[in-house]
C-alpha positions, 0 to 999 in steps of 0.5 A, spaced: 500 500 500 502 506 498 502 511 503 497 516 504 498 523 503 498 529 508 496 536 507 495 537 500 499 531 498 494 527 494 492 520 496 491 518 489 494 511 488 492 510 481 495 515 479 502 514 483 501 506 480 501 509 473 507 514 475 511 508 478 510 502 474 516 500 470 514 503 463 517 506 457 515 513 458 521 518 458 516 524 459 511 525 464 506 532 463 502 534 468 498 540 465 492 543 468 490 550 471 493 552 478 491 549 484 489 542 481 495 539 485 500 538 479 506 540 484 503 536 489 502 529 485 509 530 483 512 531 490 508 525 492 512 521 486 518 524 488 518 521 495 516 514 492 522 515 487 527 517 492 525 511 496 526 506 490 533 509 489 532 514 484 535 521 484 530 527 483 532 534 481 527 539 482 527 546 478 521 551 481 521 555 475 519 563 475 518 568 470 525 570 470 527 563 468 524 565 461 531 567 460 535 562 457 541 563 462 537 563 468 534 557 466 540 554 465 543 556 472 537 553 475 538 546 471 545 546 474 543 548 481 538 542 481 543 537 478 549 538 481 547 536 488 546 529 484 553 529 482 557 535 480 560 532 474 554 532 471 554 539 469 562 540 468 562 540 461 555 543 460 557 549 465 563 550 460 559 551 454 553 555 457 553 562 455 559 561 449 554 563 444 547 565 444 544 562 438 540 555 437 547 551 436 550 554 442 544 552 446 544 545 443 551 544 445 550 546 452 544 541 452 548 535 449 554 537 454 548 536 460 545 529 457 552 526 456 554 528 463 547 525 466 549 519 461 556 518 464 553 519 471 550 512 471 544 514 476 537 514 475 535 521 475 528 524 474 528 532 472 522 535 474 520 542 471 515 545 476 511 551 473 514 550 466 508 554 463 513 560 465 517 558 459 515 561 452 521 564 449 524 561 443 531 559 446 528 557 453 523 552 449 528 550 444 533 548 450 527 543 453 525 540 447 532 538 446 533 536 453 527 531 452 529 529 445 536 527 447 535 524 454 539 518 455 536 512 458 537 514 465 534 520 465 526 521 465 523 528 465 517 531 468 513 537 466 508 541 471 504 546 467 498 550 467 498 551 459 500 547 453 507 548 451 510 549 444 514 543 444 514 537 439 512 531 442 508 527 437 514 522 435 515 521 443 507 520 443 507 515 437 513 511 441 508 511 447 514 515 451 509 520 454 505 519 460 500 525 460 495 527 466 490 533 465 485 536 470 480 530 470 486 526 472 487 530 478 480 532 480 479 528 487 474 523 487 468 523 492 472 518 496 478 522 496 475 529 497 472 526 504 479 523 506 482 529 504 477 533 509 477 528 514 485 530 515 483 538 515 476 538 519 475 535 525 468 532 525 467 533 518 461 528 516 459 525 510 454 531 508 459 536 509 464 532 505 459 531 499 457 538 499 464 541 499 466 536 494 460 538 489 462 546 491 469 544 488 468 539 483 473 535 486 478 541 485 484 540 490 485 548 491 478 549 492 477 544 497 483 546 501 481 554 501 474 552 503 477 547 509 481 553 511 475 558 511 471 553 515 476 552 520 476 560 521 468 560 522 467 553 525 459 555 525 458 556 518 454 551 514 456 548 507 450 551 504 453 558 506 459 557 502 460 560 495 461 555 490 469 554 488 471 550 482 476 554 478 482 559 479 477 565 477 472 564 483 478 561 487 481 568 487 475 572 488 473 567 494 480 568 497 480 575 497 473 575 500 474 570 505 481 569 507 485 575 505 480 580 508 480 577 515 487 577 516 490 583 521 492 589 517 500 587 519 499 580 516 496 582 510 501 587 509 507 582 510 503 577 505 503 583 500 510 585 500 512 578 500 509 576 494 513 582 490 519 577 489 519 570 487 521 568 493 523 571 500 525 569 507 524 572 514 530 577 513 527 580 506 520 580 509 522 585 514 526 589 509 520 589 505 516 592 511 521 597 512 523 594 519 530 593 521 533 587 521 532 586 528 525 584 527 526 578 522 525 573 528 518 576 529 517 576 521 519 569 521 514 567 527 508 570 523 510 567 517 510 560 520 503 561 524 500 563 517 503 557 514 500 553 519 493 556 518 493 553 511 495 560 507 498 556 501 505 557 503 511 552 502 518 553 506 525 550 504 529 548 510 527 546 517 521 549 521 527 552 526 531 555 520 530 563 521 534 563 514 529 558 510 526 561 504 519 561 502 514 561 496 507 563 495 502 558 491 501 561 484 494 563 485 495 566 492 501 570 489 497 572 483 491 575 488 497 578 492 500 582 486 493 584 484 493 588 491 500 590 491 498 594 484 493 598 487 498 601 492 500 608 491 506 608 486 511 611 492 509 605 496 510 600 491 517 604 489 519 603 496 518 596 496 522 595 490 527 599 493 528 595 499 528 589 495 534 591 491 538 593 497 537 587 500 538 583 494 544 587 493 547 586 500 546 579 499 550 579 493 544 576 489 545 580 483 540 578 478 534 580 483 538 586 485 538 589 478 531 587 476 528 590 483 532 596 481 529 597 474 522 595 477 523 601 482 524 606 476 532 606 478 535 604 471 541 608 473 542 605 479 541 598 476 547 600 471 551 602 477 549 595 480 552 591 474 558 596 474 560 594 481 559 587 480 562 586 473 570 586 475 568 580 481 564 576 476 570 577 471 575 575 476 571 569 478 570 567 470 562 568 470 562 572 464 555 568 463 552 572 469 555 578 467 552 578 460 545 576 463 545 582 467 547 587 462 541 584 458 536 586 463 538 594 462 535 598 457 539 599 450 538 607 451 542 606 458 547 602 455 549 607 449 550 612 454 554 608 459 561 607 456 563 602 461 557 598 461 558 597 453 566 595 455 563 590 459 558 588 453 564 587 448 567 583 453 561 578 453 561 579 445 568 576 445 566 570 450 560 568 446 564 569 439 560 574 436 567 577 434 564 581 428 559 585 433 565 586 438 569 589 432 563 594 431 562 595 438 570 597 439 570 601 433 564 606 436 568 606 443 574 608 440 570 614 438 566 615 444 572 614 449 577 619 446 577 624 452 576 618 457 580 617 463 587 613 461 585 607 465 578 606 461 582 608 455 587 602 457 581 597 458 579 599 451 586 597 448 586 591 452 579 589 449 582 590 442 588 586 444 584 580 446 579 581 440 586 581 435 588 574 439 581 571 438 581 573 430 588 571 429 590 578 427 597 580 430 597 585 425 591 589 429 595 587 435 601 590 433 598 596 431 596 597 439 603 595 441 606 602 444 599 603 448 600 596 451 607 596 453 606 602 458 600 601 463 597 608 465 597 610 473 590 608 475 590 601 471 587 596 475 590 589 476 585 586 471 588 590 466 595 589 468 595 582 468 591 582 461 597 586 458 602 581 460 599 575 456 597 579 450 604 582 450 607 575 451 603 572 445 605 578 440 612 577 442 612 570 440 609 571 433 615 576 432 620 571 434 622 574 440 621 568 444 625 569 450 622 576 451 615 573 451 617 568 457 621 574 461 615 578 461 611 572 465 617 570 469 621 577 471 614 581 473 610 579 479 603 577 477 599 583 479 594 583 484 586 583 484 583 584 490 589 582 494 590 575 490 593 573 484 588 572 478 589 565 476 583 564 471 580 568 465 584 569 459 588 574 463 590 570 468 597 567 471 595 560 468 594 562 461 600 566 462 604 560 464 601 557 458 604 562 453 611 561 456 610 554 454 608 556 447 614 560 446 618 553 448 613 549 443 614 554 437 621 554 438 621 547 438 623 546 446 618 540 447 621 537 453 621 544 457 614 545 454 611 539 457 613 540 464 609 547 464 603 544 461 602 538 465 603 543 471 598 548 469 593 543 467 593 540 474 592 547 477 587 549 472 583 543 473 584 543 481 581 551 481 575 549 477 570 553 472 574 560 472 580 557 469 577 553 464 581 557 459 587 555 462 585 548 462 583 548 455 589 551 452 594 547 457 591 540 454 591 542 447 598 544 447 600 538 451 597 534 446 601 537 441 607 535 445 605 528 446 604 527 439 611 530 438 614 525 443 610 519 438 604 518 443 599 520 439 594 515 442 595 519 449 595 526 445 588 524 442 585 521 449 587 528 452 583 532 447 578 528 445 574 528 451 575 536 451 574 537 444 567 541 444 569 545 450 576 546 446 573 549 440 569 554 443 573 557 449 580 556 446 584 561 442 586 560 434 593 557 436 590 552 441 585 550 436 590 549 430 594 545 434 589 540 437 586 540 429 593 537 427 594 532 433 587 529 432 587 529 425 594 526 425 593 521 430 587 518 427 590 518 420 596 514 424 590 509 427 588 507 420 581 512 421 581 517 415 574 518 415 574 520 422 580 525 420 576 528 415 570 529 419 574 532 424 577 537 419 570 538 416 568 541 423 574 545 424 573 548 417 566 550 419 569 553 425 574 557 421 570 559 416 564 562 421 569 566 425 573 568 419 580 565 421 584 564 415 590 561 418 586 555 421 583 554 414 589 554 411 592 548 416 585 545 415 586 545 407 594 542 408 591 536 412 586 535 407 591 535 402 596 530 405 590 525 406 588 526 399 595 525 397 596 518 401 589 516 398 591 517 391 585 522 390 588 526 384 582 531 383 581 532 391 589 534 391 588 539 386 582 542 389 585 543 395 591 546 392 587 551 388 584 553 395 590 554 398 593 558 392 587 563 393 588 564 400 595 565 399 594 570 394 589 574 399 594 575 404 600 576 399 606 580 402 604 579 409 610 579 413 610 580 421 603 576 423 600 570 424 597 570 417 604 570 414 604 562 416 599 561 410 604 562 405 608 557 409 603 552 409 601 553 402 609 552 400 609 546 404 603 543 400 606 546 393 613 542 395 608 535 396 605 537 390 612 537 386 614 531 389 607 528 387 608 530 380 615 528 380 618 535 380 624 533 385 628 539 383 623 544 383 621 541 390 628 542 393 628 549 390 622 550 394 625 547 400 631 551 401 627 557 400 622 555 405 628 553 410 631 560 409 624 563 411 623 559 417 630 560 420 629 567 419 623 567 423 626 562 429 622 556 427 627 551 429 623 545 429 621 546 422 628 546 420 629 539 422 623 537 418 625 540 412 632 537 412 629 530 412 624 532 407 630 534 403 634 528 404 629 523 402 629 527 395 636 527 395 636 520 395 631 519 390 635 523 385 641 519 387 645 524 391 646 519 397 652 523 400 648 530 400 642 525 403 646 523 409 649 530 411 642 533 411 639 527 415 645 528 420 643 535 420 636 533 422 638 529 427 642 534 430 637 539 431 632 533 433 636 531 438 637 538 441 630 539 441 627 532 443 623 531 437 620 525 434 614 526 429 617 532 426 622 527 423 618 521 422 612 525 419 617 529 414 616 523 409 614 516 409 621 514 407 624 518 412 625 512 417 629 508 413 634 514 412 634 515 420 636 507 420 641 508 415 644 514 419 644 511 426 648 505 423 653 509 419 661 508 422 663 514 426 656 517 427 656 521 433 654 516 439 649 521 442 646 521 435 646 514 433 643 512 440 637 518 438 636 515 431 635 508 435 630 511 440 626 514 434 626 507 430 624 503 437 618 509 438 616 508 430 616 500 431 612 501 437 607 506 434 606 501 428 605 495 432 599 499 436 596 501 430 596 494 427 593 491 433 588 496 434 586 495 426 586 488 427 581 487 433 576 492 430 576 489 423 574 482 427 568 485 430 561 485 427 556 490 428 548 489 428 543 495 425 538 492 430 541 496 436 540 503 432 534 507 432 531 509 425 535 516 425 541 513 427 540 507 422 539 513 416 546 516 419 550 510 418 547 508 411 549 515 409 556 514 413 557 508 409 557 513 402 563 517 406 558 523 406 561 528 411 557 530 417 555 537 414 552 533 408 549 528 412 546 534 416 543 537 410 540 530 407 536 529 413 534 536 415 538 537 422 543 541 425 550 539 425 550 538 432 545 533 432 548 529 427 555 529 431 550 527 437 547 521 434 554 519 431 556 519 438 550 514 440 552 510 434 559 509 437 557 507 444 552 502 442 556 499 437 562 499 441 566 503 435 572 508 436 569 512 430 566 513 423 572 508 420 570 503 425 563 503 424 564 502 416 569 496 417 564 493 422 558 494 417 562 491 411 564 485 415 557 484 417 555 483 410 548 485 407 542 485 412 
C-alpha cells in the first residue's frame, strides 16, 4: 500500500501506480490550471522515487527563468547536488554563444554528463508554463529529445507548451495527466477533509466536494475558511471550482480577515519570487532586528493553511519561502493598487537587500522595477570586475541584458563590459563594431578606461588571429597608465607575451611572465580568465613549443593543467589551452594515442573557449593521430568541423592548416582531383594575404609552400621541390622556427636520395638529427616523409656517427616500431568485430547508411534536415552502442557484417 498523503499531498494511488510502474515513458506532463495539485502529485512521486533509489532534481521555475541563462543556472543548481560532474562540461559551454547551436551544445554537454553519471535521475520542471521564449523552449525540447536512458523528465504546467512531442507520443514515451486526472474523487475529497476538519461528516464532505468539483485548491481554501468560522454551514459557502472564483473567494474570505500587519507582510512578500524572514522585514521597512518576529508570523500563517511552502527546517530563521501561484497572483493584484511611492519603496528595499546579499540578478531587476535604471547600471558596474575575476562572464552578460539599450549607449563602461561578453560568446564581428564606436566615444576618457579599451582590442586581435591589429596597439600596451587596475595589468602581460612570440622574440615573451610579479586583484593573484597567471604560464610554454623546446614545454603544461583543473570553472581557459598544447607535445614525443585521449574528451569545450593557436594545434594532433590509427574518415570529419569553425569566425590561418591536412590525406589516398582542389584553395588564400610579413597570417604562405613542395614531389618535380625547400628553410630560420628546420632537412634528404645524391642525403639527415636531438623531437622527423625512417636507420648505423646521435636515431626507430605495432593491433581487433543495425534507432540507422557513402557530417546534416550538432550527437550514440572508436570503425564493422 502506498502511503497516504498529508496536507495537500494527494492520496491518489492510481495515479502514483501509473507514475511508478516500470514503463517506457521518458516524459511525464502534468498540465492543468493552478491549484489542481500538479506540484503536489509530483512531490508525492518524488518521495516514492527517492525511496526506490532514484535521484530527483527539482527546478521551481519563475518568470525570470524565461531567460535562457537563468534557466540554465537553475538546471545546474538542481543537478549538481546529484553529482557535480554532471554539469562540468555543460557549465563550460553555457553562455559561449547565444544562438540555437550554442544552446544545443550546452544541452548535449548536460545529457552526456547525466549519461556518464550512471544514476537514475528524474528532472522535474515545476511551473514550466513560465517558459515561452524561443531559446528557453528550444533548450527543453532538446533536453527531452536527447535524454539518455537514465534520465526521465517531468513537466508541471498550467498551459500547453510549444514543444514537439508527437514522435515521443507515437513511441508511447509520454505519460500525460490533465485536470480530470487530478480532480479528487468523492472518496478522496472526504479523506482529504477528514485530515483538515475535525468532525467533518459525510454531508459536509459531499457538499464541499460538489462546491469544488473535486478541485484540490478549492477544497483546501474552503477547509481553511471553515476552520476560521467553525459555525458556518456548507450551504453558506460560495461555490469554488476554478482559479477565477478561487481568487475572488480568497480575497473575500481569507485575505480580508487577516490583521492589517499580516496582510501587509503577505503583500510585500509576494513582490519577489521568493523571500525569507530577513527580506520580509526589509520589505516592511523594519530593521533587521525584527526578522525573528517576521519569521514567527510567517510560520503561524503557514500553519493556518495560507498556501505557503518553506525550504529548510521549521527552526531555520534563514529558510526561504514561496507563495502558491494563485495566492501570489491575488497578492500582486493588491500590491498594484498601492500608491506608486509605496510600491517604489518596496522595490527599493528589495534591491538593497538583494544587493547586500550579493544576489545580483534580483538586485538589478528590483532596481529597474523601482524606476532606478541608473542605479541598476551602477549595480552591474560594481559587480562586473568580481564576476570577471571569478570567470562568470555568463552572469555578467545576463545582467547587462536586463538594462535598457538607451542606458547602455550612454554608459561607456557598461558597453566595455558588453564587448567583453561579445568576445566570450564569439560574436567577434559585433565586438569589432562595438570597439570601433568606443574608440570614438572614449577619446577624452580617463587613461585607465582608455587602457581597458586597448586591452579589449588586444584580446579581440588574439581571438581573430590578427597580430597585425595587435601590433598596431603595441606602444599603448607596453606602458600601463597610473590608475590601471590589476585586471588590466595582468591582461597586458599575456597579450604582450603572445605578440612577442609571433615576432620571434621568444625569450622576451617568457621574461615578461617570469621577471614581473603577477599583479594583484583584490589582494590575490588572478589565476583564471584569459588574463590570468595560468594562461600566462601557458604562453611561456608556447614560446618553448614554437621554438621547438618540447621537453621544457611539457613540464609547464602538465603543471598548469593540474592547477587549472584543481581551481575549477574560472580557469577553464587555462585548462583548455594547457591540454591542447600538451597534446601537441605528446604527439611530438610519438604518443599520439595519449595526445588524442587528452583532447578528445575536451574537444567541444576546446573549440569554443580556446584561442586560434590552441585550436590549430589540437586540429593537427587529432587529425594526425587518427590518420596514424588507420581512421581517415574520422580525420576528415574532424577537419570538416574545424573548417566550419574557421570559416564562421573568419580565421584564415586555421583554414589554411585545415586545407594542408586535407591535402596530405588526399595525397596518401591517391585522390588526384581532391589534391588539386585543395591546392587551388590554398593558392587563393595565399594570394589574399600576399606580402604579409610580421603576423600570424604570414604562416599561410608557409603552409601553402609546404603543400606546393608535396605537390612537386607528387608530380615528380624533385628539383623544383628542393628549390622550394631551401627557400622555405631560409624563411623559417629567419623567423626562429627551429623545429621546422629539422623537418625540412629530412624532407630534403629523402629527395636527395631519390635523385641519387646519397652523400648530400646523409649530411642533411645528420643535420636533422642534430637539431632533433637538441630539441627532443620525434614526429617532426618521422612525419617529414614516409621514407624518412629508413634514412634515420641508415644514419644511426653509419661508422663514426656521433654516439649521442646514433643512440637518438635508435630511440626514434624503437618509438616508430612501437607506434606501428599499436596501430596494427588496434586495426586488427576492430576489423574482427561485427556490428548489428538492430541496436540503432531509425535516425541513427539513416546516419550510418549515409556514413557508409563517406558523406561528411555537414552533408549528412543537410540530407536529413538537422543541425550539425545533432548529427555529431547521434554519431556519438552510434559509437557507444556499437562499441566503435569512430566513423572508420563503424564502416569496417558494417562491411564485415555483410548485407542485412
